[in-house]
C-alpha positions, 0 to 999 in steps of 0.5 A: 489481485496484486498491487504495488505502489512504488514510483521508482522500483519495478515489481518485476525486479523484486520477484513480483512480476504478478503485481499490477504496478501503481507509480502514484498514490493518486491514481491507486486511490481513485481506483480504490473503489473498483478494485477493493474487493479484487486486492489480496496483496498490496506492496506499499512504498511511502515516498512518492514523487510529486508532479510539479508540472501538473501541480499533483498533490502527492498521496503517499503510501501511508495515506493509502494504508490509513484509508484502507485501515478505515474502509476494512472497518466499513466492511470493504476489502474482503479479500486482502490477505497482506500488506507489505510496507517496503519504504526504505525510510525507517522513521516512516514505516514506524508510522505505519505500525504506530497509527494502526493497531497491526494486531487487530488487522490481523485478528479481526480482519486476517490482514497481515502487515509486513515491513520488508525490505527490498532485496535486488 
């Protein structure tokens, strides 16, 4: 299963038509327990729209990333192989790489993390 988290950019426009599109982090976060061992690829944006009309707080791509990092240590996400960070904000992208030991994800869990700019 391939998952795309982005509130604006449609995965089909980026050659990822086989990805399931989540437009907000809260929905993905609540479904993670049910789909964790099915996910092989994960594309994450950082900034996601805040829904003022329902007062939903925003769960960012970084929060999803940190949750998955923690849950890998718990033996979850056994089939996850790739995490792509496609946020356009350089400052936020750096936080993904500073908050988690990327080399350990590769060595210990066989998960490759890549910063990938979206190209149309």
